[in-house]
C-alpha positions, -999 to 999 in steps of 0.1 A, spaced: 645 -790 29 659 -795 66 692 -774 74 718 -796 91 722 -793 128 749 -772 145 746 -795 175 759 -831 166 732 -848 191 701 -866 183 683 -852 211 680 -819 193 674 -830 155 681 -807 132 683 -770 129 645 -767 119 634 -796 145 653 -770 171 634 -738 157 605 -757 160 606 -769 190 617 -736 210 590 -721 189 560 -745 210 576 -739 240 580 -701 235 537 -707 230 534 -726 258 553 -706 279 530 -667 268 501 -693 264 503 -700 305 492 -677 334 516 -652 346 542 -664 372 552 -665 395 537 -695 402 547 -719 435 534 -753 455 527 -770 488 512 -799 500 507 -815 462 493 -782 444 504 -760 422 490 -720 427 490 -692 404 494 -659 412 480 -643 386 454 -625 410 431 -599 397 412 -566 410 380 -587 405 394 -615 424 417 -607 455 416 -641 471 442 -656 453 466 -671 451 443 -702 432 453 -739 433 461 -741 398 469 -781 402 455 -795 434 444 -834 426 415 -826 408 401 -799 438 391 -765 437 413 -744 402 413 -706 408 393 -686 384 426 -663 376 447 -698 362 443 -710 324 438 -747 330 440 -758 298 471 -736 286 487 -740 319 477 -776 319 501 -779 289 526 -757 301 531 -782 327 528 -813 312 554 -802 287 580 -790 308 589 -824 325 602 -829 287 610 -788 272 633 -785 308 663 -814 297 653 -804 265 663 -771 267 694 -776 286 707 -798 268 709 -770 241 721 -747 263 748 -765 274 756 -774 237 757 -734 226 776 -725 259 805 -752 250 809 -740 213 842 -725 202 844 -689 205 814 -688 234 832 -667 263 834 -686 292 833 -670 331 865 -669 349 
């Protein structure tokens, strides 16, 4: 049985939905190439340069062109593709948490 969400916002779902979504985001984060990443000229670059390959940073995504060996394409792609919906969802969650009674507000 699913617990009632402490956030009366349909965009967040039930308490169990929130925990499941957070677990999915955490899994994608852990599976992706460590940062920092950067972007320039329409390409996304992973900075995960290994001792064996000190030529980086390498383009992770560059409109179908060369992708560096230090990047984890499948997991990085999932991380990037889900970021468009994960980030707004996390912002809603953070906003709701910060507005809860008892949360100390900055001065």
